[in-house]
Biotite code that builds the C-alpha atoms (Angstrom):
import biotite.structure as struc

atoms = struc.array([
    struc.Atom([194.896, 199.826, 154.162], chain_id="A", res_id=1, res_name="MET", atom_name="CA", element="C"),
    struc.Atom([190.813, 200.110, 153.712], chain_id="A", res_id=2, res_name="THR", atom_name="CA", element="C"),
    struc.Atom([189.349, 203.675, 153.246], chain_id="A", res_id=3, res_name="ALA", atom_name="CA", element="C"),
    struc.Atom([188.347, 203.945, 156.758], chain_id="A", res_id=4, res_name="ILE", atom_name="CA", element="C"),
    struc.Atom([191.458, 202.398, 158.618], chain_id="A", res_id=5, res_name="GLN", atom_name="CA", element="C"),
    struc.Atom([193.347, 205.589, 156.680], chain_id="A", res_id=6, res_name="SER", atom_name="CA", element="C"),
    struc.Atom([190.366, 207.893, 157.738], chain_id="A", res_id=7, res_name="LEU", atom_name="CA", element="C"),
    struc.Atom([192.243, 211.031, 160.845], chain_id="A", res_id=8, res_name="THR", atom_name="CA", element="C"),
    struc.Atom([190.641, 211.507, 164.112], chain_id="A", res_id=9, res_name="ALA", atom_name="CA", element="C"),
    struc.Atom([189.537, 214.448, 163.218], chain_id="A", res_id=10, res_name="TYR", atom_name="CA", element="C"),
    struc.Atom([187.600, 213.484, 159.885], chain_id="A", res_id=11, res_name="GLN", atom_name="CA", element="C"),
    struc.Atom([186.629, 211.164, 161.769], chain_id="A", res_id=12, res_name="ILE", atom_name="CA", element="C"),
    struc.Atom([184.768, 213.889, 164.156], chain_id="A", res_id=13, res_name="LEU", atom_name="CA", element="C"),
    struc.Atom([183.537, 216.075, 160.782], chain_id="A", res_id=14, res_name="ALA", atom_name="CA", element="C"),
    struc.Atom([181.862, 212.465, 159.170], chain_id="A", res_id=15, res_name="ALA", atom_name="CA", element="C"),
    struc.Atom([180.699, 211.457, 163.345], chain_id="A", res_id=16, res_name="ALA", atom_name="CA", element="C"),
    struc.Atom([178.463, 215.157, 162.423], chain_id="A", res_id=17, res_name="GLY", atom_name="CA", element="C"),
    struc.Atom([177.540, 214.613, 159.111], chain_id="A", res_id=18, res_name="LEU", atom_name="CA", element="C"),
    struc.Atom([175.505, 211.392, 160.758], chain_id="A", res_id=19, res_name="ILE", atom_name="CA", element="C"),
    struc.Atom([173.934, 213.048, 163.178], chain_id="A", res_id=20, res_name="VAL", atom_name="CA", element="C"),
    struc.Atom([172.707, 215.671, 162.228], chain_id="A", res_id=21, res_name="ILE", atom_name="CA", element="C"),
    struc.Atom([171.318, 214.477, 158.974], chain_id="A", res_id=22, res_name="LEU", atom_name="CA", element="C"),
    struc.Atom([168.765, 212.384, 159.916], chain_id="A", res_id=23, res_name="PRO", atom_name="CA", element="C"),
    struc.Atom([168.324, 214.798, 162.140], chain_id="A", res_id=24, res_name="VAL", atom_name="CA", element="C"),
    struc.Atom([166.820, 217.525, 159.372], chain_id="A", res_id=25, res_name="ALA", atom_name="CA", element="C"),
    struc.Atom([165.792, 214.273, 157.485], chain_id="A", res_id=26, res_name="ILE", atom_name="CA", element="C"),
    struc.Atom([163.416, 214.034, 160.328], chain_id="A", res_id=27, res_name="TYR", atom_name="CA", element="C"),
    struc.Atom([162.641, 217.947, 160.979], chain_id="A", res_id=28, res_name="LEU", atom_name="CA", element="C"),
    struc.Atom([162.253, 218.226, 157.045], chain_id="A", res_id=29, res_name="ALA", atom_name="CA", element="C"),
    struc.Atom([159.363, 215.087, 157.669], chain_id="A", res_id=30, res_name="MET", atom_name="CA", element="C"),
    struc.Atom([157.958, 216.239, 160.497], chain_id="A", res_id=31, res_name="THR", atom_name="CA", element="C"),
    struc.Atom([153.913, 217.432, 160.423], chain_id="A", res_id=32, res_name="ALA", atom_name="CA", element="C"),
    struc.Atom([153.761, 219.060, 163.861], chain_id="A", res_id=33, res_name="LYS", atom_name="CA", element="C"),
    struc.Atom([156.840, 219.240, 165.724], chain_id="A", res_id=34, res_name="LEU", atom_name="CA", element="C"),
    struc.Atom([157.751, 219.884, 170.328], chain_id="A", res_id=35, res_name="ARG", atom_name="CA", element="C"),
    struc.Atom([159.805, 222.179, 170.904], chain_id="A", res_id=36, res_name="GLU", atom_name="CA", element="C"),
    struc.Atom([161.556, 221.527, 174.008], chain_id="A", res_id=37, res_name="SER", atom_name="CA", element="C"),
    struc.Atom([163.625, 223.290, 175.918], chain_id="A", res_id=38, res_name="ALA", atom_name="CA", element="C"),
    struc.Atom([165.479, 220.381, 177.583], chain_id="A", res_id=39, res_name="LEU", atom_name="CA", element="C"),
    struc.Atom([167.226, 218.922, 174.374], chain_id="A", res_id=40, res_name="VAL", atom_name="CA", element="C"),
    struc.Atom([168.170, 222.811, 173.172], chain_id="A", res_id=41, res_name="ALA", atom_name="CA", element="C"),
    struc.Atom([170.129, 222.986, 176.686], chain_id="A", res_id=42, res_name="ALA", atom_name="CA", element="C"),
    struc.Atom([172.303, 219.510, 176.760], chain_id="A", res_id=43, res_name="ALA", atom_name="CA", element="C"),
    struc.Atom([172.775, 220.140, 172.893], chain_id="A", res_id=44, res_name="ILE", atom_name="CA", element="C"),
    struc.Atom([174.071, 223.957, 173.821], chain_id="A", res_id=45, res_name="SER", atom_name="CA", element="C"),
    struc.Atom([175.641, 222.275, 177.081], chain_id="A", res_id=46, res_name="ALA", atom_name="CA", element="C"),
    struc.Atom([177.212, 218.604, 175.431], chain_id="A", res_id=47, res_name="GLY", atom_name="CA", element="C"),
    struc.Atom([178.767, 221.561, 172.320], chain_id="A", res_id=48, res_name="PHE", atom_name="CA", element="C"),
    struc.Atom([180.169, 224.493, 174.960], chain_id="A", res_id=49, res_name="ALA", atom_name="CA", element="C"),
    struc.Atom([181.895, 221.082, 176.758], chain_id="A", res_id=50, res_name="ALA", atom_name="CA", element="C"),
    struc.Atom([183.258, 219.472, 173.544], chain_id="A", res_id=51, res_name="PHE", atom_name="CA", element="C"),
    struc.Atom([183.882, 223.760, 172.928], chain_id="A", res_id=52, res_name="THR", atom_name="CA", element="C"),
    struc.Atom([185.609, 223.714, 176.384], chain_id="A", res_id=53, res_name="ALA", atom_name="CA", element="C"),
    struc.Atom([187.997, 220.506, 175.980], chain_id="A", res_id=54, res_name="VAL", atom_name="CA", element="C"),
    struc.Atom([189.165, 221.640, 171.860], chain_id="A", res_id=55, res_name="THR", atom_name="CA", element="C"),
    struc.Atom([189.499, 224.930, 173.180], chain_id="A", res_id=56, res_name="ILE", atom_name="CA", element="C"),
    struc.Atom([191.825, 223.275, 176.553], chain_id="A", res_id=57, res_name="TRP", atom_name="CA", element="C"),
    struc.Atom([193.351, 220.625, 173.928], chain_id="A", res_id=58, res_name="ALA", atom_name="CA", element="C"),
    struc.Atom([194.974, 223.217, 171.173], chain_id="A", res_id=59, res_name="GLU", atom_name="CA", element="C"),
    struc.Atom([194.196, 227.713, 172.083], chain_id="A", res_id=60, res_name="GLY", atom_name="CA", element="C"),
    struc.Atom([192.228, 229.781, 170.264], chain_id="A", res_id=61, res_name="VAL", atom_name="CA", element="C"),
    struc.Atom([194.257, 231.527, 168.177], chain_id="A", res_id=62, res_name="MET", atom_name="CA", element="C"),
    struc.Atom([193.367, 228.202, 165.557], chain_id="A", res_id=63, res_name="PRO", atom_name="CA", element="C"),
    struc.Atom([190.150, 229.574, 164.424], chain_id="A", res_id=64, res_name="VAL", atom_name="CA", element="C"),
    struc.Atom([191.070, 233.257, 164.104], chain_id="A", res_id=65, res_name="ILE", atom_name="CA", element="C"),
    struc.Atom([194.243, 230.944, 161.987], chain_id="A", res_id=66, res_name="ILE", atom_name="CA", element="C"),
    struc.Atom([191.021, 228.856, 160.356], chain_id="A", res_id=67, res_name="ASN", atom_name="CA", element="C"),
    struc.Atom([188.859, 231.502, 159.001], chain_id="A", res_id=68, res_name="HIS", atom_name="CA", element="C"),
    struc.Atom([192.122, 233.839, 158.339], chain_id="A", res_id=69, res_name="THR", atom_name="CA", element="C"),
    struc.Atom([193.797, 231.905, 156.192], chain_id="A", res_id=70, res_name="THR", atom_name="CA", element="C"),
    struc.Atom([192.327, 231.091, 152.958], chain_id="A", res_id=71, res_name="ASN", atom_name="CA", element="C"),
    struc.Atom([188.960, 232.267, 151.009], chain_id="A", res_id=72, res_name="LEU", atom_name="CA", element="C"),
    struc.Atom([187.623, 228.839, 151.875], chain_id="A", res_id=73, res_name="TRP", atom_name="CA", element="C"),
    struc.Atom([188.829, 229.718, 155.600], chain_id="A", res_id=74, res_name="GLY", atom_name="CA", element="C"),
    struc.Atom([186.494, 233.102, 155.752], chain_id="A", res_id=75, res_name="VAL", atom_name="CA", element="C"),
    struc.Atom([183.557, 231.755, 153.598], chain_id="A", res_id=76, res_name="GLN", atom_name="CA", element="C"),
    struc.Atom([183.421, 229.360, 156.494], chain_id="A", res_id=77, res_name="VAL", atom_name="CA", element="C"),
    struc.Atom([183.327, 232.119, 158.591], chain_id="A", res_id=78, res_name="TRP", atom_name="CA", element="C"),
    struc.Atom([180.556, 234.570, 156.209], chain_id="A", res_id=79, res_name="TYR", atom_name="CA", element="C"),
    struc.Atom([178.391, 231.239, 156.875], chain_id="A", res_id=80, res_name="ASP", atom_name="CA", element="C"),
    struc.Atom([178.278, 231.083, 160.122], chain_id="A", res_id=81, res_name="LEU", atom_name="CA", element="C"),
    struc.Atom([177.411, 234.840, 160.721], chain_id="A", res_id=82, res_name="LEU", atom_name="CA", element="C"),
    struc.Atom([175.235, 234.672, 158.280], chain_id="A", res_id=83, res_name="ILE", atom_name="CA", element="C"),
    struc.Atom([173.677, 231.020, 159.602], chain_id="A", res_id=84, res_name="ALA", atom_name="CA", element="C"),
    struc.Atom([173.444, 233.288, 163.063], chain_id="A", res_id=85, res_name="VAL", atom_name="CA", element="C"),
    struc.Atom([172.070, 235.999, 161.987], chain_id="A", res_id=86, res_name="MET", atom_name="CA", element="C"),
    struc.Atom([168.637, 234.343, 160.046], chain_id="A", res_id=87, res_name="ILE", atom_name="CA", element="C"),
    struc.Atom([168.376, 232.563, 163.234], chain_id="A", res_id=88, res_name="ALA", atom_name="CA", element="C"),
    struc.Atom([168.558, 235.569, 165.463], chain_id="A", res_id=89, res_name="LEU", atom_name="CA", element="C"),
    struc.Atom([166.293, 237.272, 163.117], chain_id="A", res_id=90, res_name="LEU", atom_name="CA", element="C"),
    struc.Atom([163.254, 234.241, 164.245], chain_id="A", res_id=91, res_name="PHE", atom_name="CA", element="C"),
    struc.Atom([164.572, 234.043, 167.199], chain_id="A", res_id=92, res_name="VAL", atom_name="CA", element="C"),
    struc.Atom([164.230, 237.764, 168.358], chain_id="A", res_id=93, res_name="VAL", atom_name="CA", element="C"),
    struc.Atom([160.958, 238.704, 167.735], chain_id="A", res_id=94, res_name="PRO", atom_name="CA", element="C"),
    struc.Atom([160.063, 236.660, 169.963], chain_id="A", res_id=95, res_name="ARG", atom_name="CA", element="C"),
    struc.Atom([162.070, 236.353, 172.778], chain_id="A", res_id=96, res_name="ALA", atom_name="CA", element="C"),
    struc.Atom([160.877, 240.184, 173.334], chain_id="A", res_id=97, res_name="ARG", atom_name="CA", element="C"),
    struc.Atom([156.984, 238.555, 173.776], chain_id="A", res_id=98, res_name="LYS", atom_name="CA", element="C"),
    struc.Atom([158.728, 237.280, 176.914], chain_id="A", res_id=99, res_name="VAL", atom_name="CA", element="C"),
    struc.Atom([160.454, 239.870, 177.768], chain_id="A", res_id=100, res_name="ASN", atom_name="CA", element="C"),
    struc.Atom([163.919, 237.998, 177.146], chain_id="A", res_id=101, res_name="MET", atom_name="CA", element="C"),
    struc.Atom([166.718, 240.786, 177.352], chain_id="A", res_id=102, res_name="MET", atom_name="CA", element="C"),
    struc.Atom([167.848, 240.690, 173.645], chain_id="A", res_id=103, res_name="VAL", atom_name="CA", element="C"),
    struc.Atom([170.648, 242.954, 173.488], chain_id="A", res_id=104, res_name="PRO", atom_name="CA", element="C"),
    struc.Atom([172.581, 240.499, 176.702], chain_id="A", res_id=105, res_name="VAL", atom_name="CA", element="C"),
    struc.Atom([171.259, 236.709, 174.572], chain_id="A", res_id=106, res_name="TRP", atom_name="CA", element="C"),
    struc.Atom([172.755, 238.933, 171.402], chain_id="A", res_id=107, res_name="VAL", atom_name="CA", element="C"),
    struc.Atom([176.271, 239.345, 172.814], chain_id="A", res_id=108, res_name="LEU", atom_name="CA", element="C"),
    struc.Atom([176.791, 235.669, 174.241], chain_id="A", res_id=109, res_name="PHE", atom_name="CA", element="C"),
    struc.Atom([174.803, 234.395, 170.989], chain_id="A", res_id=110, res_name="VAL", atom_name="CA", element="C"),
    struc.Atom([177.093, 237.071, 169.030], chain_id="A", res_id=111, res_name="ALA", atom_name="CA", element="C"),
    struc.Atom([180.764, 235.902, 171.588], chain_id="A", res_id=112, res_name="SER", atom_name="CA", element="C"),
    struc.Atom([179.363, 231.972, 171.207], chain_id="A", res_id=113, res_name="THR", atom_name="CA", element="C"),
    struc.Atom([177.946, 231.365, 168.320], chain_id="A", res_id=114, res_name="ALA", atom_name="CA", element="C"),
    struc.Atom([175.435, 228.039, 168.011], chain_id="A", res_id=115, res_name="SER", atom_name="CA", element="C"),
    struc.Atom([176.029, 228.294, 171.562], chain_id="A", res_id=116, res_name="ILE", atom_name="CA", element="C"),
    struc.Atom([175.174, 230.817, 172.646], chain_id="A", res_id=117, res_name="GLY", atom_name="CA", element="C"),
    struc.Atom([171.943, 230.770, 170.413], chain_id="A", res_id=118, res_name="LEU", atom_name="CA", element="C"),
    struc.Atom([170.754, 226.861, 171.507], chain_id="A", res_id=119, res_name="LEU", atom_name="CA", element="C"),
    struc.Atom([170.906, 228.990, 175.730], chain_id="A", res_id=120, res_name="ALA", atom_name="CA", element="C"),
    struc.Atom([168.791, 231.363, 173.765], chain_id="A", res_id=121, res_name="MET", atom_name="CA", element="C"),
    struc.Atom([166.718, 228.918, 172.081], chain_id="A", res_id=122, res_name="VAL", atom_name="CA", element="C"),
    struc.Atom([166.743, 226.670, 175.223], chain_id="A", res_id=123, res_name="ALA", atom_name="CA", element="C"),
    struc.Atom([165.241, 229.635, 177.289], chain_id="A", res_id=124, res_name="ARG", atom_name="CA", element="C"),
    struc.Atom([162.871, 230.832, 175.380], chain_id="A", res_id=125, res_name="LEU", atom_name="CA", element="C"),
    struc.Atom([160.769, 227.661, 174.757], chain_id="A", res_id=126, res_name="PHE", atom_name="CA", element="C"),
    struc.Atom([161.635, 226.953, 178.898], chain_id="A", res_id=127, res_name="TRP", atom_name="CA", element="C"),
    struc.Atom([159.457, 230.749, 178.670], chain_id="A", res_id=128, res_name="LEU", atom_name="CA", element="C"),
    struc.Atom([157.114, 230.205, 175.687], chain_id="A", res_id=129, res_name="GLU", atom_name="CA", element="C"),
    struc.Atom([155.832, 226.258, 177.363], chain_id="A", res_id=130, res_name="GLN", atom_name="CA", element="C"),
    struc.Atom([155.818, 227.372, 181.099], chain_id="A", res_id=131, res_name="ARG", atom_name="CA", element="C"),
    struc.Atom([153.769, 230.340, 179.851], chain_id="A", res_id=132, res_name="GLY", atom_name="CA", element="C"),
    struc.Atom([150.870, 228.517, 177.826], chain_id="A", res_id=133, res_name="GLU", atom_name="CA", element="C"),
    struc.Atom([150.937, 226.041, 181.456], chain_id="A", res_id=134, res_name="SER", atom_name="CA", element="C"),
    struc.Atom([150.133, 229.337, 183.361], chain_id="A", res_id=135, res_name="ALA", atom_name="CA", element="C"),
    struc.Atom([147.180, 230.483, 180.654], chain_id="A", res_id=136, res_name="ALA", atom_name="CA", element="C"),
    struc.Atom([145.750, 227.084, 180.399], chain_id="A", res_id=137, res_name="ALA", atom_name="CA", element="C"),
    struc.Atom([145.424, 226.943, 184.279], chain_id="A", res_id=138, res_name="ALA", atom_name="CA", element="C"),
    struc.Atom([144.104, 230.154, 184.255], chain_id="A", res_id=139, res_name="SER", atom_name="CA", element="C"),
    struc.Atom([140.991, 229.415, 180.808], chain_id="A", res_id=140, res_name="ASP", atom_name="CA", element="C"),
    struc.Atom([139.231, 226.347, 182.418], chain_id="A", res_id=141, res_name="PRO", atom_name="CA", element="C"),
    struc.Atom([138.188, 226.202, 178.906], chain_id="A", res_id=142, res_name="ALA", atom_name="CA", element="C"),
    struc.Atom([141.284, 225.102, 176.656], chain_id="A", res_id=143, res_name="LYS", atom_name="CA", element="C"),
    struc.Atom([142.119, 223.160, 179.614], chain_id="A", res_id=144, res_name="SER", atom_name="CA", element="C"),
    struc.Atom([139.234, 220.847, 178.016], chain_id="A", res_id=145, res_name="SER", atom_name="CA", element="C"),
])
């Protein structure tokens, strides 16, 4: 039996995440001018929400608590998730306030769903910012030429 044949479904899923994220991270690092996409952020949020729903349906919620409280690695991963979400909010919240998003409601959504809510918040932020840019360009003919 080869090494690939001996992988569990969970190991394959974990590896698939790395295989998808690594090229995206390299692209983000190398792209000089990145176009923010509300649709991409919303699609990733919806896809991850669907995966999470399947996981909750299949395994329940208790494994999340067990995963993060059984050993130091579980607690470390929990802290890493909390820190990553807080760093993201440090960048997102000021921009969200500028476009009059209901920041406390969004932060509660992010706090209860982590990446799912954060991606949804970013999608809404990008959409509002792009809508504002379009409106500004339409009202100022000098900017659109």
